[in-house]
mmJSON file of the N, C-alpha and C atoms, coordinates in Angstrom:
{"data_MODEL":{"atom_site":{
"group_PDB":["ATOM","ATOM","ATOM","ATOM","ATOM","ATOM","ATOM","ATOM","ATOM","ATOM","ATOM","ATOM","ATOM","ATOM","ATOM","ATOM","ATOM","ATOM","ATOM","ATOM","ATOM","ATOM","ATOM","ATOM","ATOM","ATOM","ATOM","ATOM","ATOM","ATOM","ATOM","ATOM","ATOM","ATOM","ATOM","ATOM","ATOM","ATOM","ATOM","ATOM","ATOM","ATOM","ATOM","ATOM","ATOM","ATOM","ATOM","ATOM","ATOM","ATOM","ATOM","ATOM","ATOM","ATOM","ATOM","ATOM","ATOM","ATOM","ATOM","ATOM","ATOM","ATOM","ATOM","ATOM","ATOM","ATOM","ATOM","ATOM","ATOM","ATOM","ATOM","ATOM","ATOM","ATOM","ATOM","ATOM","ATOM","ATOM","ATOM","ATOM","ATOM","ATOM","ATOM","ATOM","ATOM","ATOM","ATOM","ATOM","ATOM","ATOM","ATOM","ATOM","ATOM","ATOM","ATOM","ATOM","ATOM","ATOM","ATOM","ATOM","ATOM","ATOM","ATOM","ATOM","ATOM","ATOM","ATOM","ATOM","ATOM","ATOM","ATOM","ATOM","ATOM","ATOM","ATOM","ATOM","ATOM","ATOM","ATOM","ATOM","ATOM","ATOM","ATOM","ATOM","ATOM","ATOM","ATOM","ATOM","ATOM","ATOM","ATOM","ATOM","ATOM","ATOM","ATOM","ATOM","ATOM","ATOM","ATOM","ATOM","ATOM","ATOM","ATOM","ATOM","ATOM","ATOM","ATOM","ATOM","ATOM","ATOM","ATOM","ATOM","ATOM","ATOM","ATOM","ATOM","ATOM","ATOM","ATOM","ATOM","ATOM","ATOM","ATOM","ATOM","ATOM","ATOM","ATOM","ATOM","ATOM","ATOM","ATOM","ATOM","ATOM","ATOM","ATOM","ATOM","ATOM","ATOM","ATOM","ATOM","ATOM","ATOM","ATOM","ATOM","ATOM","ATOM","ATOM","ATOM","ATOM","ATOM","ATOM","ATOM","ATOM","ATOM","ATOM","ATOM","ATOM","ATOM","ATOM","ATOM","ATOM","ATOM","ATOM","ATOM","ATOM","ATOM","ATOM","ATOM","ATOM","ATOM","ATOM","ATOM","ATOM","ATOM","ATOM","ATOM","ATOM","ATOM","ATOM","ATOM","ATOM","ATOM","ATOM","ATOM","ATOM","ATOM","ATOM","ATOM","ATOM","ATOM","ATOM","ATOM","ATOM","ATOM","ATOM","ATOM","ATOM"],
"id":[1,2,3,4,5,6,7,8,9,10,11,12,13,14,15,16,17,18,19,20,21,22,23,24,25,26,27,28,29,30,31,32,33,34,35,36,37,38,39,40,41,42,43,44,45,46,47,48,49,50,51,52,53,54,55,56,57,58,59,60,61,62,63,64,65,66,67,68,69,70,71,72,73,74,75,76,77,78,79,80,81,82,83,84,85,86,87,88,89,90,91,92,93,94,95,96,97,98,99,100,101,102,103,104,105,106,107,108,109,110,111,112,113,114,115,116,117,118,119,120,121,122,123,124,125,126,127,128,129,130,131,132,133,134,135,136,137,138,139,140,141,142,143,144,145,146,147,148,149,150,151,152,153,154,155,156,157,158,159,160,161,162,163,164,165,166,167,168,169,170,171,172,173,174,175,176,177,178,179,180,181,182,183,184,185,186,187,188,189,190,191,192,193,194,195,196,197,198,199,200,201,202,203,204,205,206,207,208,209,210,211,212,213,214,215,216,217,218,219,220,221,222,223,224,225,226,227,228,229,230,231,232,233,234,235,236,237],
"type_symbol":["N","C","C","N","C","C","N","C","C","N","C","C","N","C","C","N","C","C","N","C","C","N","C","C","N","C","C","N","C","C","N","C","C","N","C","C","N","C","C","N","C","C","N","C","C","N","C","C","N","C","C","N","C","C","N","C","C","N","C","C","N","C","C","N","C","C","N","C","C","N","C","C","N","C","C","N","C","C","N","C","C","N","C","C","N","C","C","N","C","C","N","C","C","N","C","C","N","C","C","N","C","C","N","C","C","N","C","C","N","C","C","N","C","C","N","C","C","N","C","C","N","C","C","N","C","C","N","C","C","N","C","C","N","C","C","N","C","C","N","C","C","N","C","C","N","C","C","N","C","C","N","C","C","N","C","C","N","C","C","N","C","C","N","C","C","N","C","C","N","C","C","N","C","C","N","C","C","N","C","C","N","C","C","N","C","C","N","C","C","N","C","C","N","C","C","N","C","C","N","C","C","N","C","C","N","C","C","N","C","C","N","C","C","N","C","C","N","C","C","N","C","C","N","C","C","N","C","C","N","C","C","N","C","C","N","C","C"],
"label_atom_id":["N","CA","C","N","CA","C","N","CA","C","N","CA","C","N","CA","C","N","CA","C","N","CA","C","N","CA","C","N","CA","C","N","CA","C","N","CA","C","N","CA","C","N","CA","C","N","CA","C","N","CA","C","N","CA","C","N","CA","C","N","CA","C","N","CA","C","N","CA","C","N","CA","C","N","CA","C","N","CA","C","N","CA","C","N","CA","C","N","CA","C","N","CA","C","N","CA","C","N","CA","C","N","CA","C","N","CA","C","N","CA","C","N","CA","C","N","CA","C","N","CA","C","N","CA","C","N","CA","C","N","CA","C","N","CA","C","N","CA","C","N","CA","C","N","CA","C","N","CA","C","N","CA","C","N","CA","C","N","CA","C","N","CA","C","N","CA","C","N","CA","C","N","CA","C","N","CA","C","N","CA","C","N","CA","C","N","CA","C","N","CA","C","N","CA","C","N","CA","C","N","CA","C","N","CA","C","N","CA","C","N","CA","C","N","CA","C","N","CA","C","N","CA","C","N","CA","C","N","CA","C","N","CA","C","N","CA","C","N","CA","C","N","CA","C","N","CA","C","N","CA","C","N","CA","C","N","CA","C","N","CA","C","N","CA","C","N","CA","C","N","CA","C","N","CA","C"],
"label_alt_id":[null,null,null,null,null,null,null,null,null,null,null,null,null,null,null,null,null,null,null,null,null,null,null,null,null,null,null,null,null,null,null,null,null,null,null,null,null,null,null,null,null,null,null,null,null,null,null,null,null,null,null,null,null,null,null,null,null,null,null,null,null,null,null,null,null,null,null,null,null,null,null,null,null,null,null,null,null,null,null,null,null,null,null,null,null,null,null,null,null,null,null,null,null,null,null,null,null,null,null,null,null,null,null,null,null,null,null,null,null,null,null,null,null,null,null,null,null,null,null,null,null,null,null,null,null,null,null,null,null,null,null,null,null,null,null,null,null,null,null,null,null,null,null,null,null,null,null,null,null,null,null,null,null,null,null,null,null,null,null,null,null,null,null,null,null,null,null,null,null,null,null,null,null,null,null,null,null,null,null,null,null,null,null,null,null,null,null,null,null,null,null,null,null,null,null,null,null,null,null,null,null,null,null,null,null,null,null,null,null,null,null,null,null,null,null,null,null,null,null,null,null,null,null,null,null,null,null,null,null,null,null,null,null,null,null,null,null],
"label_comp_id":["MET","MET","MET","ALA","ALA","ALA","ILE","ILE","ILE","GLU","GLU","GLU","ARG","ARG","ARG","LEU","LEU","LEU","PHE","PHE","PHE","ASN","ASN","ASN","GLU","GLU","GLU","VAL","VAL","VAL","ARG","ARG","ARG","LYS","LYS","LYS","LEU","LEU","LEU","PRO","PRO","PRO","LEU","LEU","LEU","THR","THR","THR","GLU","GLU","GLU","ARG","ARG","ARG","TYR","TYR","TYR","LYS","LYS","LYS","LEU","LEU","LEU","ARG","ARG","ARG","THR","THR","THR","MET","MET","MET","LEU","LEU","LEU","GLY","GLY","GLY","LEU","LEU","LEU","GLU","GLU","GLU","GLU","GLU","GLU","VAL","VAL","VAL","SER","SER","SER","LYS","LYS","LYS","GLU","GLU","GLU","ASP","ASP","ASP","ILE","ILE","ILE","GLU","GLU","GLU","ALA","ALA","ALA","SER","SER","SER","LYS","LYS","LYS","LYS","LYS","LYS","MET","MET","MET","ALA","ALA","ALA","GLY","GLY","GLY","GLY","GLY","GLY","TRP","TRP","TRP","SER","SER","SER","ASP","ASP","ASP","ILE","ILE","ILE","ASP","ASP","ASP","ALA","ALA","ALA","ASP","ASP","ASP","LYS","LYS","LYS","LEU","LEU","LEU","ILE","ILE","ILE","GLU","GLU","GLU","ASP","ASP","ASP","ILE","ILE","ILE","TYR","TYR","TYR","ARG","ARG","ARG","GLU","GLU","GLU","ARG","ARG","ARG","GLU","GLU","GLU","ASP","ASP","ASP","SER","SER","SER","SER","SER","SER","ARG","ARG","ARG","ARG","ARG","ARG","ALA","ALA","ALA","GLU","GLU","GLU","VAL","VAL","VAL","ASN","ASN","ASN","PHE","PHE","PHE","LEU","LEU","LEU","ILE","ILE","ILE","SER","SER","SER","SER","SER","SER","PHE","PHE","PHE","PHE","PHE","PHE","SER","SER","SER"],
"label_asym_id":["A","A","A","A","A","A","A","A","A","A","A","A","A","A","A","A","A","A","A","A","A","A","A","A","A","A","A","A","A","A","A","A","A","A","A","A","A","A","A","A","A","A","A","A","A","A","A","A","A","A","A","A","A","A","A","A","A","A","A","A","A","A","A","A","A","A","A","A","A","A","A","A","A","A","A","A","A","A","A","A","A","A","A","A","A","A","A","A","A","A","A","A","A","A","A","A","A","A","A","A","A","A","A","A","A","A","A","A","A","A","A","A","A","A","A","A","A","A","A","A","A","A","A","A","A","A","A","A","A","A","A","A","A","A","A","A","A","A","A","A","A","A","A","A","A","A","A","A","A","A","A","A","A","A","A","A","A","A","A","A","A","A","A","A","A","A","A","A","A","A","A","A","A","A","A","A","A","A","A","A","A","A","A","A","A","A","A","A","A","A","A","A","A","A","A","A","A","A","A","A","A","A","A","A","A","A","A","A","A","A","A","A","A","A","A","A","A","A","A","A","A","A","A","A","A","A","A","A","A","A","A","A","A","A","A","A","A"],
"label_entity_id":["1","1","1","1","1","1","1","1","1","1","1","1","1","1","1","1","1","1","1","1","1","1","1","1","1","1","1","1","1","1","1","1","1","1","1","1","1","1","1","1","1","1","1","1","1","1","1","1","1","1","1","1","1","1","1","1","1","1","1","1","1","1","1","1","1","1","1","1","1","1","1","1","1","1","1","1","1","1","1","1","1","1","1","1","1","1","1","1","1","1","1","1","1","1","1","1","1","1","1","1","1","1","1","1","1","1","1","1","1","1","1","1","1","1","1","1","1","1","1","1","1","1","1","1","1","1","1","1","1","1","1","1","1","1","1","1","1","1","1","1","1","1","1","1","1","1","1","1","1","1","1","1","1","1","1","1","1","1","1","1","1","1","1","1","1","1","1","1","1","1","1","1","1","1","1","1","1","1","1","1","1","1","1","1","1","1","1","1","1","1","1","1","1","1","1","1","1","1","1","1","1","1","1","1","1","1","1","1","1","1","1","1","1","1","1","1","1","1","1","1","1","1","1","1","1","1","1","1","1","1","1","1","1","1","1","1","1"],
"label_seq_id":[1,1,1,2,2,2,3,3,3,4,4,4,5,5,5,6,6,6,7,7,7,8,8,8,9,9,9,10,10,10,11,11,11,12,12,12,13,13,13,14,14,14,15,15,15,16,16,16,17,17,17,18,18,18,19,19,19,20,20,20,21,21,21,22,22,22,23,23,23,24,24,24,25,25,25,26,26,26,27,27,27,28,28,28,29,29,29,30,30,30,31,31,31,32,32,32,33,33,33,34,34,34,35,35,35,36,36,36,37,37,37,38,38,38,39,39,39,40,40,40,41,41,41,42,42,42,43,43,43,44,44,44,45,45,45,46,46,46,47,47,47,48,48,48,49,49,49,50,50,50,51,51,51,52,52,52,53,53,53,54,54,54,55,55,55,56,56,56,57,57,57,58,58,58,59,59,59,60,60,60,61,61,61,62,62,62,63,63,63,64,64,64,65,65,65,66,66,66,67,67,67,68,68,68,69,69,69,70,70,70,71,71,71,72,72,72,73,73,73,74,74,74,75,75,75,76,76,76,77,77,77,78,78,78,79,79,79],
"pdbx_PDB_ins_code":[null,null,null,null,null,null,null,null,null,null,null,null,null,null,null,null,null,null,null,null,null,null,null,null,null,null,null,null,null,null,null,null,null,null,null,null,null,null,null,null,null,null,null,null,null,null,null,null,null,null,null,null,null,null,null,null,null,null,null,null,null,null,null,null,null,null,null,null,null,null,null,null,null,null,null,null,null,null,null,null,null,null,null,null,null,null,null,null,null,null,null,null,null,null,null,null,null,null,null,null,null,null,null,null,null,null,null,null,null,null,null,null,null,null,null,null,null,null,null,null,null,null,null,null,null,null,null,null,null,null,null,null,null,null,null,null,null,null,null,null,null,null,null,null,null,null,null,null,null,null,null,null,null,null,null,null,null,null,null,null,null,null,null,null,null,null,null,null,null,null,null,null,null,null,null,null,null,null,null,null,null,null,null,null,null,null,null,null,null,null,null,null,null,null,null,null,null,null,null,null,null,null,null,null,null,null,null,null,null,null,null,null,null,null,null,null,null,null,null,null,null,null,null,null,null,null,null,null,null,null,null,null,null,null,null,null,null],
"Cartn_x":[105.236,106.183,105.925,106.963,106.857,105.971,106.062,105.269,103.778,103.415,102.005,101.49,102.305,101.905,101.711,102.592,102.472,101.175,100.879,99.634,98.414,98.454,97.329,97.127,98.207,98.095,97.529,97.948,97.438,95.947,95.509,94.085,93.225,93.794,93.046,92.814,93.583,93.454,92.137,91.567,90.388,90.761,89.77,90.036,90.769,90.423,91.102,92.58,92.905,94.309,95.052,94.373,95.002,95.322,94.404,94.626,95.836,95.918,97.068,98.368,98.35,99.539,99.934,98.945,99.213,99.82,99.299,99.827,101.264,101.51,102.86,103.852,103.446,104.349,104.645,103.732,103.931,104.837,105.147,105.99,107.466,108.262,109.71,110.263,109.686,110.213,109.075,109.359,108.367,108.697,107.688,107.915,107.898,108.37,108.338,106.896,105.991,104.573,104.009,104.411,103.955,104.45,105.694,106.262,105.526,105.264,104.544,103.121,102.46,101.098,101.115,102.119,102.232,102.449,103.276,103.526,102.26,101.46,100.217,99.224,99.222,98.295,98.71,100.0,100.5,99.947,99.355,98.818,97.496,96.859,95.595,94.492,94.612,93.605,94.11,95.208,95.827,94.948,94.042,93.195,91.893,91.722,90.517,90.702,89.71,89.715,89.166,90.063,89.689,88.655,88.834,87.889,86.488,86.402,85.094,84.479,85.292,84.797,84.2,84.901,84.407,83.107,83.051,81.816,80.661,80.914,79.869,79.372,80.288,79.905,79.014,79.418,78.61,77.261,77.24,75.976,75.032,75.556,74.73,74.21,75.046,74.602,73.451,73.597,72.537,71.254,71.357,70.174,69.514,70.298,69.752,69.034,69.62,68.987,67.703,67.681,66.45,65.337,65.666,64.649,64.128,65.006,64.585,63.645,63.965,63.104,61.737,61.721,60.458,59.639,60.266,59.548,58.989,59.761,59.299,58.105,58.203,57.111,55.846,56.001,54.838,54.195,55.007,54.434,53.804,54.367,53.782,52.451,52.386,51.192,50.031,50.314,49.256,48.943,49.651,49.335,48.387],
"Cartn_y":[101.602,101.185,101.996,102.306,103.177,102.588,101.299,100.676,100.745,100.602,100.701,102.115,103.105,104.496,104.738,104.165,104.304,103.67,102.457,101.786,102.598,103.164,103.979,105.204,105.828,106.982,106.569,105.42,104.933,104.638,104.086,103.782,105.043,106.177,107.437,107.981,107.503,108.002,107.557,108.377,107.939,106.738,105.941,104.729,105.013,106.102,106.411,106.688,107.372,107.669,106.4,105.505,104.225,103.428,103.461,102.746,103.321,104.657,105.298,104.9,104.9,104.528,103.085,102.203,100.794,100.64,101.39,101.353,101.861,102.979,103.539,102.562,101.909,100.983,99.749,99.419,98.258,98.538,99.801,100.172,100.036,99.795,99.734,101.121,102.131,103.479,104.427,105.354,106.34,107.652,108.227,109.462,110.683,111.799,113.059,113.468,113.18,113.507,112.716,111.455,110.624,111.187,111.612,112.176,113.46,114.311,115.559,115.282,114.301,113.942,113.448,112.665,112.16,113.302,114.261,115.411,116.237,116.373,117.137,116.451,115.112,114.374,114.449,114.539,114.55,115.763,115.525,116.613,117.159,116.475,116.95,117.056,116.31,116.334,117.093,117.798,118.43,119.503,120.097,121.145,120.604,119.294,118.667,118.423,118.791,118.49,117.074,116.125,114.708,114.411,114.993,114.734,115.225,116.406,116.938,116.09,115.652,114.795,113.51,112.894,111.661,111.928,113.023,113.381,113.555,114.267,114.5,113.193,112.291,110.995,110.225,110.139,109.396,110.068,111.402,112.111,111.825,111.858,111.562,110.129,109.206,107.805,107.68,108.334,108.27,108.885,110.046,110.716,109.865,109.264,108.444,107.22,106.563,105.353,105.693,106.825,107.225,107.488,108.177,108.447,107.149,106.193,104.92,104.196,104.215,103.56,104.228,105.537,106.27,105.997,106.059,105.791,104.375,103.414,102.03,101.905,102.516,102.427,103.091,104.235,104.942,104.12,103.596,102.819,101.529,100.928,99.711,100.019,101.161,101.545,101.804,102.429,102.803,101.739,100.628,99.624,98.577],
"Cartn_z":[114.535,113.521,112.245,111.529,110.354,109.267,109.037,107.965,108.283,109.554,109.948,109.716,110.036,109.793,108.303,107.503,106.053,105.554,106.019,105.623,106.048,107.235,107.707,106.825,106.394,105.501,104.148,103.644,102.359,102.471,103.592,103.791,103.756,104.095,104.101,102.693,101.728,100.358,99.74,98.874,98.116,97.244,96.895,96.119,94.814,94.154,92.886,93.105,94.185,94.471,94.885,95.609,95.964,94.713,93.758,92.504,91.772,91.722,91.076,91.77,93.093,93.857,93.573,93.552,93.273,91.88,90.926,89.561,89.529,90.219,90.254,90.873,91.952,92.633,91.79,90.894,90.033,88.846,88.604,87.47,87.82,86.81,86.997,87.331,86.706,86.82,87.206,88.09,88.497,87.789,87.14,86.381,87.3,86.773,87.524,87.815,86.867,87.077,88.252,88.366,89.482,90.812,90.836,92.061,92.434,91.464,91.732,92.212,91.607,92.037,93.472,93.832,95.204,96.184,95.797,96.673,96.872,95.819,95.929,96.863,96.855,97.713,99.176,99.428,100.803,101.541,102.682,103.485,102.998,102.083,101.538,102.578,103.655,104.711,105.935,105.801,106.964,107.602,106.843,107.406,107.994,107.996,108.543,110.037,110.823,112.251,112.407,112.639,112.669,113.755,114.937,116.025,115.676,115.074,114.685,113.579,112.632,111.558,112.127,113.068,113.692,114.438,115.198,115.91,114.935,113.839,112.835,112.233,111.947,111.362,112.32,113.592,114.558,114.793,114.819,115.008,113.846,112.624,111.446,111.484,111.909,112.009,112.993,114.156,115.16,114.632,114.015,113.472,112.397,111.532,110.446,110.987,111.999,112.527,113.269,113.956,114.643,113.641,112.562,111.542,110.953,110.723,110.144,111.1,112.404,113.387,113.432,113.461,113.525,112.273,111.106,109.866,109.856,110.354,110.398,111.342,112.519,113.489,112.957,112.333,111.791,110.68,109.765,108.662,109.177,110.22,110.792,111.467,112.132,112.851,111.897,110.758,109.834,108.792,108.784,107.762,108.278],
"occupancy":[1.0,1.0,1.0,1.0,1.0,1.0,1.0,1.0,1.0,1.0,1.0,1.0,1.0,1.0,1.0,1.0,1.0,1.0,1.0,1.0,1.0,1.0,1.0,1.0,1.0,1.0,1.0,1.0,1.0,1.0,1.0,1.0,1.0,1.0,1.0,1.0,1.0,1.0,1.0,1.0,1.0,1.0,1.0,1.0,1.0,1.0,1.0,1.0,1.0,1.0,1.0,1.0,1.0,1.0,1.0,1.0,1.0,1.0,1.0,1.0,1.0,1.0,1.0,1.0,1.0,1.0,1.0,1.0,1.0,1.0,1.0,1.0,1.0,1.0,1.0,1.0,1.0,1.0,1.0,1.0,1.0,1.0,1.0,1.0,1.0,1.0,1.0,1.0,1.0,1.0,1.0,1.0,1.0,1.0,1.0,1.0,1.0,1.0,1.0,1.0,1.0,1.0,1.0,1.0,1.0,1.0,1.0,1.0,1.0,1.0,1.0,1.0,1.0,1.0,1.0,1.0,1.0,1.0,1.0,1.0,1.0,1.0,1.0,1.0,1.0,1.0,1.0,1.0,1.0,1.0,1.0,1.0,1.0,1.0,1.0,1.0,1.0,1.0,1.0,1.0,1.0,1.0,1.0,1.0,1.0,1.0,1.0,1.0,1.0,1.0,1.0,1.0,1.0,1.0,1.0,1.0,1.0,1.0,1.0,1.0,1.0,1.0,1.0,1.0,1.0,1.0,1.0,1.0,1.0,1.0,1.0,1.0,1.0,1.0,1.0,1.0,1.0,1.0,1.0,1.0,1.0,1.0,1.0,1.0,1.0,1.0,1.0,1.0,1.0,1.0,1.0,1.0,1.0,1.0,1.0,1.0,1.0,1.0,1.0,1.0,1.0,1.0,1.0,1.0,1.0,1.0,1.0,1.0,1.0,1.0,1.0,1.0,1.0,1.0,1.0,1.0,1.0,1.0,1.0,1.0,1.0,1.0,1.0,1.0,1.0,1.0,1.0,1.0,1.0,1.0,1.0,1.0,1.0,1.0,1.0,1.0,1.0],
"B_iso_or_equiv":[0.0,0.0,0.0,0.0,0.0,0.0,0.0,0.0,0.0,0.0,0.0,0.0,0.0,0.0,0.0,0.0,0.0,0.0,0.0,0.0,0.0,0.0,0.0,0.0,0.0,0.0,0.0,0.0,0.0,0.0,0.0,0.0,0.0,0.0,0.0,0.0,0.0,0.0,0.0,0.0,0.0,0.0,0.0,0.0,0.0,0.0,0.0,0.0,0.0,0.0,0.0,0.0,0.0,0.0,0.0,0.0,0.0,0.0,0.0,0.0,0.0,0.0,0.0,0.0,0.0,0.0,0.0,0.0,0.0,0.0,0.0,0.0,0.0,0.0,0.0,0.0,0.0,0.0,0.0,0.0,0.0,0.0,0.0,0.0,0.0,0.0,0.0,0.0,0.0,0.0,0.0,0.0,0.0,0.0,0.0,0.0,0.0,0.0,0.0,0.0,0.0,0.0,0.0,0.0,0.0,0.0,0.0,0.0,0.0,0.0,0.0,0.0,0.0,0.0,0.0,0.0,0.0,0.0,0.0,0.0,0.0,0.0,0.0,0.0,0.0,0.0,0.0,0.0,0.0,0.0,0.0,0.0,0.0,0.0,0.0,0.0,0.0,0.0,0.0,0.0,0.0,0.0,0.0,0.0,0.0,0.0,0.0,0.0,0.0,0.0,0.0,0.0,0.0,0.0,0.0,0.0,0.0,0.0,0.0,0.0,0.0,0.0,0.0,0.0,0.0,0.0,0.0,0.0,0.0,0.0,0.0,0.0,0.0,0.0,0.0,0.0,0.0,0.0,0.0,0.0,0.0,0.0,0.0,0.0,0.0,0.0,0.0,0.0,0.0,0.0,0.0,0.0,0.0,0.0,0.0,0.0,0.0,0.0,0.0,0.0,0.0,0.0,0.0,0.0,0.0,0.0,0.0,0.0,0.0,0.0,0.0,0.0,0.0,0.0,0.0,0.0,0.0,0.0,0.0,0.0,0.0,0.0,0.0,0.0,0.0,0.0,0.0,0.0,0.0,0.0,0.0,0.0,0.0,0.0,0.0,0.0,0.0],
"pdbx_formal_charge":[null,null,null,null,null,null,null,null,null,null,null,null,null,null,null,null,null,null,null,null,null,null,null,null,null,null,null,null,null,null,null,null,null,null,null,null,null,null,null,null,null,null,null,null,null,null,null,null,null,null,null,null,null,null,null,null,null,null,null,null,null,null,null,null,null,null,null,null,null,null,null,null,null,null,null,null,null,null,null,null,null,null,null,null,null,null,null,null,null,null,null,null,null,null,null,null,null,null,null,null,null,null,null,null,null,null,null,null,null,null,null,null,null,null,null,null,null,null,null,null,null,null,null,null,null,null,null,null,null,null,null,null,null,null,null,null,null,null,null,null,null,null,null,null,null,null,null,null,null,null,null,null,null,null,null,null,null,null,null,null,null,null,null,null,null,null,null,null,null,null,null,null,null,null,null,null,null,null,null,null,null,null,null,null,null,null,null,null,null,null,null,null,null,null,null,null,null,null,null,null,null,null,null,null,null,null,null,null,null,null,null,null,null,null,null,null,null,null,null,null,null,null,null,null,null,null,null,null,null,null,null,null,null,null,null,null,null],
"auth_seq_id":[1,1,1,2,2,2,3,3,3,4,4,4,5,5,5,6,6,6,7,7,7,8,8,8,9,9,9,10,10,10,11,11,11,12,12,12,13,13,13,14,14,14,15,15,15,16,16,16,17,17,17,18,18,18,19,19,19,20,20,20,21,21,21,22,22,22,23,23,23,24,24,24,25,25,25,26,26,26,27,27,27,28,28,28,29,29,29,30,30,30,31,31,31,32,32,32,33,33,33,34,34,34,35,35,35,36,36,36,37,37,37,38,38,38,39,39,39,40,40,40,41,41,41,42,42,42,43,43,43,44,44,44,45,45,45,46,46,46,47,47,47,48,48,48,49,49,49,50,50,50,51,51,51,52,52,52,53,53,53,54,54,54,55,55,55,56,56,56,57,57,57,58,58,58,59,59,59,60,60,60,61,61,61,62,62,62,63,63,63,64,64,64,65,65,65,66,66,66,67,67,67,68,68,68,69,69,69,70,70,70,71,71,71,72,72,72,73,73,73,74,74,74,75,75,75,76,76,76,77,77,77,78,78,78,79,79,79],
"auth_comp_id":["MET","MET","MET","ALA","ALA","ALA","ILE","ILE","ILE","GLU","GLU","GLU","ARG","ARG","ARG","LEU","LEU","LEU","PHE","PHE","PHE","ASN","ASN","ASN","GLU","GLU","GLU","VAL","VAL","VAL","ARG","ARG","ARG","LYS","LYS","LYS","LEU","LEU","LEU","PRO","PRO","PRO","LEU","LEU","LEU","THR","THR","THR","GLU","GLU","GLU","ARG","ARG","ARG","TYR","TYR","TYR","LYS","LYS","LYS","LEU","LEU","LEU","ARG","ARG","ARG","THR","THR","THR","MET","MET","MET","LEU","LEU","LEU","GLY","GLY","GLY","LEU","LEU","LEU","GLU","GLU","GLU","GLU","GLU","GLU","VAL","VAL","VAL","SER","SER","SER","LYS","LYS","LYS","GLU","GLU","GLU","ASP","ASP","ASP","ILE","ILE","ILE","GLU","GLU","GLU","ALA","ALA","ALA","SER","SER","SER","LYS","LYS","LYS","LYS","LYS","LYS","MET","MET","MET","ALA","ALA","ALA","GLY","GLY","GLY","GLY","GLY","GLY","TRP","TRP","TRP","SER","SER","SER","ASP","ASP","ASP","ILE","ILE","ILE","ASP","ASP","ASP","ALA","ALA","ALA","ASP","ASP","ASP","LYS","LYS","LYS","LEU","LEU","LEU","ILE","ILE","ILE","GLU","GLU","GLU","ASP","ASP","ASP","ILE","ILE","ILE","TYR","TYR","TYR","ARG","ARG","ARG","GLU","GLU","GLU","ARG","ARG","ARG","GLU","GLU","GLU","ASP","ASP","ASP","SER","SER","SER","SER","SER","SER","ARG","ARG","ARG","ARG","ARG","ARG","ALA","ALA","ALA","GLU","GLU","GLU","VAL","VAL","VAL","ASN","ASN","ASN","PHE","PHE","PHE","LEU","LEU","LEU","ILE","ILE","ILE","SER","SER","SER","SER","SER","SER","PHE","PHE","PHE","PHE","PHE","PHE","SER","SER","SER"],
"auth_asym_id":["A","A","A","A","A","A","A","A","A","A","A","A","A","A","A","A","A","A","A","A","A","A","A","A","A","A","A","A","A","A","A","A","A","A","A","A","A","A","A","A","A","A","A","A","A","A","A","A","A","A","A","A","A","A","A","A","A","A","A","A","A","A","A","A","A","A","A","A","A","A","A","A","A","A","A","A","A","A","A","A","A","A","A","A","A","A","A","A","A","A","A","A","A","A","A","A","A","A","A","A","A","A","A","A","A","A","A","A","A","A","A","A","A","A","A","A","A","A","A","A","A","A","A","A","A","A","A","A","A","A","A","A","A","A","A","A","A","A","A","A","A","A","A","A","A","A","A","A","A","A","A","A","A","A","A","A","A","A","A","A","A","A","A","A","A","A","A","A","A","A","A","A","A","A","A","A","A","A","A","A","A","A","A","A","A","A","A","A","A","A","A","A","A","A","A","A","A","A","A","A","A","A","A","A","A","A","A","A","A","A","A","A","A","A","A","A","A","A","A","A","A","A","A","A","A","A","A","A","A","A","A","A","A","A","A","A","A"],
"auth_atom_id":["N","CA","C","N","CA","C","N","CA","C","N","CA","C","N","CA","C","N","CA","C","N","CA","C","N","CA","C","N","CA","C","N","CA","C","N","CA","C","N","CA","C","N","CA","C","N","CA","C","N","CA","C","N","CA","C","N","CA","C","N","CA","C","N","CA","C","N","CA","C","N","CA","C","N","CA","C","N","CA","C","N","CA","C","N","CA","C","N","CA","C","N","CA","C","N","CA","C","N","CA","C","N","CA","C","N","CA","C","N","CA","C","N","CA","C","N","CA","C","N","CA","C","N","CA","C","N","CA","C","N","CA","C","N","CA","C","N","CA","C","N","CA","C","N","CA","C","N","CA","C","N","CA","C","N","CA","C","N","CA","C","N","CA","C","N","CA","C","N","CA","C","N","CA","C","N","CA","C","N","CA","C","N","CA","C","N","CA","C","N","CA","C","N","CA","C","N","CA","C","N","CA","C","N","CA","C","N","CA","C","N","CA","C","N","CA","C","N","CA","C","N","CA","C","N","CA","C","N","CA","C","N","CA","C","N","CA","C","N","CA","C","N","CA","C","N","CA","C","N","CA","C","N","CA","C","N","CA","C","N","CA","C","N","CA","C","N","CA","C","N","CA","C","N","CA","C"],
"pdbx_PDB_model_num":[1,1,1,1,1,1,1,1,1,1,1,1,1,1,1,1,1,1,1,1,1,1,1,1,1,1,1,1,1,1,1,1,1,1,1,1,1,1,1,1,1,1,1,1,1,1,1,1,1,1,1,1,1,1,1,1,1,1,1,1,1,1,1,1,1,1,1,1,1,1,1,1,1,1,1,1,1,1,1,1,1,1,1,1,1,1,1,1,1,1,1,1,1,1,1,1,1,1,1,1,1,1,1,1,1,1,1,1,1,1,1,1,1,1,1,1,1,1,1,1,1,1,1,1,1,1,1,1,1,1,1,1,1,1,1,1,1,1,1,1,1,1,1,1,1,1,1,1,1,1,1,1,1,1,1,1,1,1,1,1,1,1,1,1,1,1,1,1,1,1,1,1,1,1,1,1,1,1,1,1,1,1,1,1,1,1,1,1,1,1,1,1,1,1,1,1,1,1,1,1,1,1,1,1,1,1,1,1,1,1,1,1,1,1,1,1,1,1,1,1,1,1,1,1,1,1,1,1,1,1,1,1,1,1,1,1,1]
}}}
C-alpha cells in the first residue's frame, strides 16, 4: 500500500530530518525552501547497497558480542 511505503521512507530519515518534516507538515503553508529541502533529501540513500549494509551491521554485532564475552570471561578468570 502506498501509505506504508511512505511511512517506511520516513522511518529511514535521520531524526533531525523527521523533525523538520513533522514541522513542515504542521504548518499551514509550505515554503519553496521546504520543498527544495525535501527534494534534496529524496534519494539520499540511493547509492547505498542495502544488503551489504545489513550484512555489515550484523557482522559488527556478532564481533562486538564475542569481544564482550571474551573480555567478561578473561576478567572473571583473573579476578
